[in-house]
mmCIF file of the C-alpha atoms, coordinates in Angstrom:
data_MODEL
# 
_entry.id   MODEL 
# 
loop_
_atom_site.group_PDB 
_atom_site.id 
_atom_site.type_symbol 
_atom_site.label_atom_id 
_atom_site.label_alt_id 
_atom_site.label_comp_id 
_atom_site.label_asym_id 
_atom_site.label_entity_id 
_atom_site.label_seq_id 
_atom_site.pdbx_PDB_ins_code 
_atom_site.Cartn_x 
_atom_site.Cartn_y 
_atom_site.Cartn_z 
_atom_site.occupancy 
_atom_site.B_iso_or_equiv 
_atom_site.pdbx_formal_charge 
_atom_site.auth_seq_id 
_atom_site.auth_comp_id 
_atom_site.auth_asym_id 
_atom_site.auth_atom_id 
_atom_site.pdbx_PDB_model_num 
ATOM 1   C CA . MET A 1 1   ? -16.011 -17.069 -12.066 1.00 0.00 ? 1   MET A CA 1 
ATOM 2   C CA . SER A 1 2   ? -18.899 -15.112 -12.692 1.00 0.00 ? 2   SER A CA 1 
ATOM 3   C CA . MET A 1 3   ? -19.267 -12.392 -15.476 1.00 0.00 ? 3   MET A CA 1 
ATOM 4   C CA . ILE A 1 4   ? -19.107 -8.910  -14.195 1.00 0.00 ? 4   ILE A CA 1 
ATOM 5   C CA . TRP A 1 5   ? -21.169 -6.637  -16.749 1.00 0.00 ? 5   TRP A CA 1 
ATOM 6   C CA . GLU A 1 6   ? -20.663 -2.853  -17.653 1.00 0.00 ? 6   GLU A CA 1 
ATOM 7   C CA . ASP A 1 7   ? -23.753 -0.583  -17.731 1.00 0.00 ? 7   ASP A CA 1 
ATOM 8   C CA . ASN A 1 8   ? -24.058 -0.278  -21.487 1.00 0.00 ? 8   ASN A CA 1 
ATOM 9   C CA . PHE A 1 9   ? -24.621 -3.833  -21.645 1.00 0.00 ? 9   PHE A CA 1 
ATOM 10  C CA . LYS A 1 10  ? -27.124 -3.695  -18.628 1.00 0.00 ? 10  LYS A CA 1 
ATOM 11  C CA . ASN A 1 11  ? -28.757 -0.721  -20.435 1.00 0.00 ? 11  ASN A CA 1 
ATOM 12  C CA . ALA A 1 12  ? -29.060 -2.609  -24.007 1.00 0.00 ? 12  ALA A CA 1 
ATOM 13  C CA . CYS A 1 13  ? -30.379 -5.498  -22.297 1.00 0.00 ? 13  CYS A CA 1 
ATOM 14  C CA . ILE A 1 14  ? -33.105 -3.865  -20.032 1.00 0.00 ? 14  ILE A CA 1 
ATOM 15  C CA . ASP A 1 15  ? -34.110 -1.370  -23.222 1.00 0.00 ? 15  ASP A CA 1 
ATOM 16  C CA . GLY A 1 16  ? -34.538 -4.441  -25.592 1.00 0.00 ? 16  GLY A CA 1 
ATOM 17  C CA . GLY A 1 17  ? -36.674 -6.340  -22.881 1.00 0.00 ? 17  GLY A CA 1 
ATOM 18  C CA . THR A 1 18  ? -38.758 -3.237  -21.817 1.00 0.00 ? 18  THR A CA 1 
ATOM 19  C CA . ALA A 1 19  ? -39.752 -2.339  -25.742 1.00 0.00 ? 19  ALA A CA 1 
ATOM 20  C CA . LEU A 1 20  ? -41.766 -5.848  -25.748 1.00 0.00 ? 20  LEU A CA 1 
ATOM 21  C CA . LEU A 1 21  ? -43.809 -3.942  -23.139 1.00 0.00 ? 21  LEU A CA 1 
ATOM 22  C CA . ASP A 1 22  ? -44.523 -1.109  -25.091 1.00 0.00 ? 22  ASP A CA 1 
ATOM 23  C CA . ALA A 1 23  ? -47.929 0.221   -26.727 1.00 0.00 ? 23  ALA A CA 1 
ATOM 24  C CA . GLY A 1 24  ? -50.139 -2.507  -24.951 1.00 0.00 ? 24  GLY A CA 1 
ATOM 25  C CA . GLY A 1 25  ? -48.249 -4.631  -22.857 1.00 0.00 ? 25  GLY A CA 1 
ATOM 26  C CA . TYR A 1 26  ? -49.642 -4.928  -18.894 1.00 0.00 ? 26  TYR A CA 1 
ATOM 27  C CA . ILE A 1 27  ? -49.112 -5.794  -15.514 1.00 0.00 ? 27  ILE A CA 1 
ATOM 28  C CA . GLU A 1 28  ? -51.457 -7.797  -13.521 1.00 0.00 ? 28  GLU A CA 1 
ATOM 29  C CA . ALA A 1 29  ? -51.237 -7.155  -9.723  1.00 0.00 ? 29  ALA A CA 1 
ATOM 30  C CA . GLN A 1 30  ? -52.074 -10.721 -8.000  1.00 0.00 ? 30  GLN A CA 1 
ATOM 31  C CA . THR A 1 31  ? -52.420 -12.240 -4.563  1.00 0.00 ? 31  THR A CA 1 
ATOM 32  C CA . SER A 1 32  ? -50.084 -14.988 -3.490  1.00 0.00 ? 32  SER A CA 1 
ATOM 33  C CA . GLY A 1 33  ? -52.820 -17.413 -4.645  1.00 0.00 ? 33  GLY A CA 1 
ATOM 34  C CA . ASP A 1 34  ? -52.109 -15.960 -8.368  1.00 0.00 ? 34  ASP A CA 1 
ATOM 35  C CA . VAL A 1 35  ? -55.414 -14.351 -8.605  1.00 0.00 ? 35  VAL A CA 1 
ATOM 36  C CA . GLU A 1 36  ? -55.711 -11.179 -10.283 1.00 0.00 ? 36  GLU A CA 1 
ATOM 37  C CA . VAL A 1 37  ? -56.417 -8.089  -8.269  1.00 0.00 ? 37  VAL A CA 1 
ATOM 38  C CA . ALA A 1 38  ? -55.752 -5.177  -10.765 1.00 0.00 ? 38  ALA A CA 1 
ATOM 39  C CA . THR A 1 39  ? -54.538 -4.811  -14.398 1.00 0.00 ? 39  THR A CA 1 
ATOM 40  C CA . TYR A 1 40  ? -52.494 -1.827  -15.934 1.00 0.00 ? 40  TYR A CA 1 
ATOM 41  C CA . THR A 1 41  ? -52.533 -1.526  -19.704 1.00 0.00 ? 41  THR A CA 1 
ATOM 42  C CA . LEU A 1 42  ? -48.766 0.411   -20.315 1.00 0.00 ? 42  LEU A CA 1 
ATOM 43  C CA . SER A 1 43  ? -48.098 3.224   -22.556 1.00 0.00 ? 43  SER A CA 1 
ATOM 44  C CA . ALA A 1 44  ? -46.619 3.454   -25.996 1.00 0.00 ? 44  ALA A CA 1 
ATOM 45  C CA . THR A 1 45  ? -43.289 4.086   -24.513 1.00 0.00 ? 45  THR A CA 1 
ATOM 46  C CA . ALA A 1 46  ? -43.679 1.794   -21.246 1.00 0.00 ? 46  ALA A CA 1 
ATOM 47  C CA . PHE A 1 47  ? -40.132 2.275   -19.735 1.00 0.00 ? 47  PHE A CA 1 
ATOM 48  C CA . ALA A 1 48  ? -38.178 5.367   -19.742 1.00 0.00 ? 48  ALA A CA 1 
ATOM 49  C CA . ASP A 1 49  ? -34.447 4.218   -21.151 1.00 0.00 ? 49  ASP A CA 1 
ATOM 50  C CA . ALA A 1 50  ? -32.260 2.393   -18.577 1.00 0.00 ? 50  ALA A CA 1 
ATOM 51  C CA . VAL A 1 51  ? -29.807 4.095   -16.464 1.00 0.00 ? 51  VAL A CA 1 
ATOM 52  C CA . ALA A 1 52  ? -26.912 2.161   -14.441 1.00 0.00 ? 52  ALA A CA 1 
ATOM 53  C CA . GLY A 1 53  ? -28.641 -0.946  -15.428 1.00 0.00 ? 53  GLY A CA 1 
ATOM 54  C CA . SER A 1 54  ? -31.892 -0.306  -14.538 1.00 0.00 ? 54  SER A CA 1 
ATOM 55  C CA . ALA A 1 55  ? -35.286 1.146   -15.828 1.00 0.00 ? 55  ALA A CA 1 
ATOM 56  C CA . LEU A 1 56  ? -38.332 3.337   -14.611 1.00 0.00 ? 56  LEU A CA 1 
ATOM 57  C CA . ALA A 1 57  ? -41.564 3.002   -15.882 1.00 0.00 ? 57  ALA A CA 1 
ATOM 58  C CA . ASN A 1 58  ? -42.988 6.257   -17.351 1.00 0.00 ? 58  ASN A CA 1 
ATOM 59  C CA . ALA A 1 59  ? -46.394 7.074   -15.990 1.00 0.00 ? 59  ALA A CA 1 
ATOM 60  C CA . ILE A 1 60  ? -49.343 4.221   -15.528 1.00 0.00 ? 60  ILE A CA 1 
ATOM 61  C CA . GLY A 1 61  ? -52.851 5.056   -15.134 1.00 0.00 ? 61  GLY A CA 1 
ATOM 62  C CA . SER A 1 62  ? -54.529 3.582   -12.037 1.00 0.00 ? 62  SER A CA 1 
ATOM 63  C CA . ASP A 1 63  ? -56.736 0.427   -12.305 1.00 0.00 ? 63  ASP A CA 1 
ATOM 64  C CA . THR A 1 64  ? -60.489 2.177   -11.325 1.00 0.00 ? 64  THR A CA 1 
ATOM 65  C CA . GLY A 1 65  ? -62.514 -1.177  -11.347 1.00 0.00 ? 65  GLY A CA 1 
ATOM 66  C CA . ALA A 1 66  ? -59.942 -3.418  -9.698  1.00 0.00 ? 66  ALA A CA 1 
ATOM 67  C CA . THR A 1 67  ? -61.048 -6.604  -9.146  1.00 0.00 ? 67  THR A CA 1 
ATOM 68  C CA . GLY A 1 68  ? -60.400 -6.522  -5.536  1.00 0.00 ? 68  GLY A CA 1 
ATOM 69  C CA . GLY A 1 69  ? -57.600 -8.501  -2.772  1.00 0.00 ? 69  GLY A CA 1 
ATOM 70  C CA . VAL A 1 70  ? -54.320 -8.595  -1.453  1.00 0.00 ? 70  VAL A CA 1 
ATOM 71  C CA . ILE A 1 71  ? -51.339 -7.636  -3.452  1.00 0.00 ? 71  ILE A CA 1 
ATOM 72  C CA . ALA A 1 72  ? -48.297 -9.978  -3.076  1.00 0.00 ? 72  ALA A CA 1 
ATOM 73  C CA . LYS A 1 73  ? -46.876 -9.900  -6.516  1.00 0.00 ? 73  LYS A CA 1 
ATOM 74  C CA . CYS A 1 74  ? -47.101 -8.579  -9.812  1.00 0.00 ? 74  CYS A CA 1 
ATOM 75  C CA . LYS A 1 75  ? -46.537 -9.774  -13.487 1.00 0.00 ? 75  LYS A CA 1 
ATOM 76  C CA . LEU A 1 76  ? -45.708 -7.829  -16.891 1.00 0.00 ? 76  LEU A CA 1 
ATOM 77  C CA . TYR A 1 77  ? -46.986 -9.177  -19.924 1.00 0.00 ? 77  TYR A CA 1 
ATOM 78  C CA . THR A 1 78  ? -46.423 -8.502  -23.717 1.00 0.00 ? 78  THR A CA 1 
ATOM 79  C CA . VAL A 1 79  ? -49.083 -7.197  -25.821 1.00 0.00 ? 79  VAL A CA 1 
ATOM 80  C CA . GLY A 1 80  ? -49.671 -10.487 -27.076 1.00 0.00 ? 80  GLY A CA 1 
ATOM 81  C CA . ALA A 1 81  ? -50.156 -11.951 -23.458 1.00 0.00 ? 81  ALA A CA 1 
ATOM 82  C CA . ALA A 1 82  ? -46.686 -13.429 -23.036 1.00 0.00 ? 82  ALA A CA 1 
ATOM 83  C CA . LEU A 1 83  ? -45.090 -13.663 -19.502 1.00 0.00 ? 83  LEU A CA 1 
ATOM 84  C CA . VAL A 1 84  ? -41.987 -11.342 -19.349 1.00 0.00 ? 84  VAL A CA 1 
ATOM 85  C CA . GLY A 1 85  ? -41.334 -11.730 -15.657 1.00 0.00 ? 85  GLY A CA 1 
ATOM 86  C CA . THR A 1 86  ? -42.662 -11.618 -12.304 1.00 0.00 ? 86  THR A CA 1 
ATOM 87  C CA . GLY A 1 87  ? -41.649 -9.195  -9.136  1.00 0.00 ? 87  GLY A CA 1 
ATOM 88  C CA . THR A 1 88  ? -42.234 -8.083  -5.536  1.00 0.00 ? 88  THR A CA 1 
ATOM 89  C CA . ALA A 1 89  ? -45.096 -5.740  -4.539  1.00 0.00 ? 89  ALA A CA 1 
ATOM 90  C CA . THR A 1 90  ? -45.021 -3.326  -1.827  1.00 0.00 ? 90  THR A CA 1 
ATOM 91  C CA . ILE A 1 91  ? -46.188 0.090   -0.532  1.00 0.00 ? 91  ILE A CA 1 
ATOM 92  C CA . THR A 1 92  ? -44.408 2.782   -1.288  1.00 0.00 ? 92  THR A CA 1 
ATOM 93  C CA . GLY A 1 93  ? -40.965 3.039   0.213   1.00 0.00 ? 93  GLY A CA 1 
ATOM 94  C CA . GLY A 1 94  ? -40.887 -0.661  0.662   1.00 0.00 ? 94  GLY A CA 1 
ATOM 95  C CA . GLY A 1 95  ? -38.288 -1.635  -1.649  1.00 0.00 ? 95  GLY A CA 1 
ATOM 96  C CA . GLY A 1 96  ? -40.405 -3.681  -4.063  1.00 0.00 ? 96  GLY A CA 1 
ATOM 97  C CA . ASP A 1 97  ? -39.952 -4.012  -7.756  1.00 0.00 ? 97  ASP A CA 1 
ATOM 98  C CA . PHE A 1 98  ? -43.808 -2.772  -7.973  1.00 0.00 ? 98  PHE A CA 1 
ATOM 99  C CA . THR A 1 99  ? -44.941 0.057   -5.454  1.00 0.00 ? 99  THR A CA 1 
ATOM 100 C CA . PHE A 1 100 ? -48.441 0.980   -4.617  1.00 0.00 ? 100 PHE A CA 1 
ATOM 101 C CA . ASP A 1 101 ? -49.942 3.255   -2.080  1.00 0.00 ? 101 ASP A CA 1 
ATOM 102 C CA . THR A 1 102 ? -51.995 0.402   -0.733  1.00 0.00 ? 102 THR A CA 1 
ATOM 103 C CA . LEU A 1 103 ? -51.581 -3.208  -1.425  1.00 0.00 ? 103 LEU A CA 1 
ATOM 104 C CA . THR A 1 104 ? -55.367 -3.833  -0.048  1.00 0.00 ? 104 THR A CA 1 
ATOM 105 C CA . VAL A 1 105 ? -57.861 -3.081  -2.694  1.00 0.00 ? 105 VAL A CA 1 
ATOM 106 C CA . ALA A 1 106 ? -61.495 -2.918  -2.480  1.00 0.00 ? 106 ALA A CA 1 
ATOM 107 C CA . ALA A 1 107 ? -63.675 -4.626  -5.054  1.00 0.00 ? 107 ALA A CA 1 
ATOM 108 C CA . SER A 1 108 ? -64.357 -2.269  -7.536  1.00 0.00 ? 108 SER A CA 1 
ATOM 109 C CA . GLY A 1 109 ? -62.212 0.373   -6.006  1.00 0.00 ? 109 GLY A CA 1 
ATOM 110 C CA . ILE A 1 110 ? -58.875 2.397   -7.269  1.00 0.00 ? 110 ILE A CA 1 
ATOM 111 C CA . ALA A 1 111 ? -55.723 0.589   -7.289  1.00 0.00 ? 111 ALA A CA 1 
ATOM 112 C CA . ASN A 1 112 ? -52.585 3.114   -7.813  1.00 0.00 ? 112 ASN A CA 1 
ATOM 113 C CA . LEU A 1 113 ? -49.586 1.633   -8.821  1.00 0.00 ? 113 LEU A CA 1 
ATOM 114 C CA . THR A 1 114 ? -46.991 4.141   -7.866  1.00 0.00 ? 114 THR A CA 1 
ATOM 115 C CA . SER A 1 115 ? -43.724 2.935   -9.780  1.00 0.00 ? 115 SER A CA 1 
ATOM 116 C CA . VAL A 1 116 ? -42.157 -0.318  -11.366 1.00 0.00 ? 116 VAL A CA 1 
ATOM 117 C CA . THR A 1 117 ? -38.433 -0.879  -11.607 1.00 0.00 ? 117 THR A CA 1 
ATOM 118 C CA . ILE A 1 118 ? -36.775 -3.104  -13.884 1.00 0.00 ? 118 ILE A CA 1 
ATOM 119 C CA . PRO A 1 119 ? -32.940 -3.951  -12.753 1.00 0.00 ? 119 PRO A CA 1 
ATOM 120 C CA . PHE A 1 120 ? -30.541 -5.898  -14.922 1.00 0.00 ? 120 PHE A CA 1 
ATOM 121 C CA . PRO A 1 121 ? -30.650 -9.545  -13.015 1.00 0.00 ? 121 PRO A CA 1 
# 
């Protein structure tokens, strides 16, 4: 039998986890071969409070000097560079954890991360 979690518990877990990313945590967009394509520094309050077991990122700036490549996934790191999690990357509307306006980024190009969603597992 598996445990059924209520939203208040899910929200508390997610809010505690996203607090690790505040004020300098970052997202690294990577190729399928784990090569960095672009990096995004998170704001002082990286994520809005979780609702219904899911949290959305607050505004994230673009990487205007991206390394370049084809984005396949993203990794979340704390300000101390500890890996927190890895998620899927898709274009906007594709249903990924991390969504972009394009997954193909030119070297020194601009990579726009349009949204990030962290669900309760």
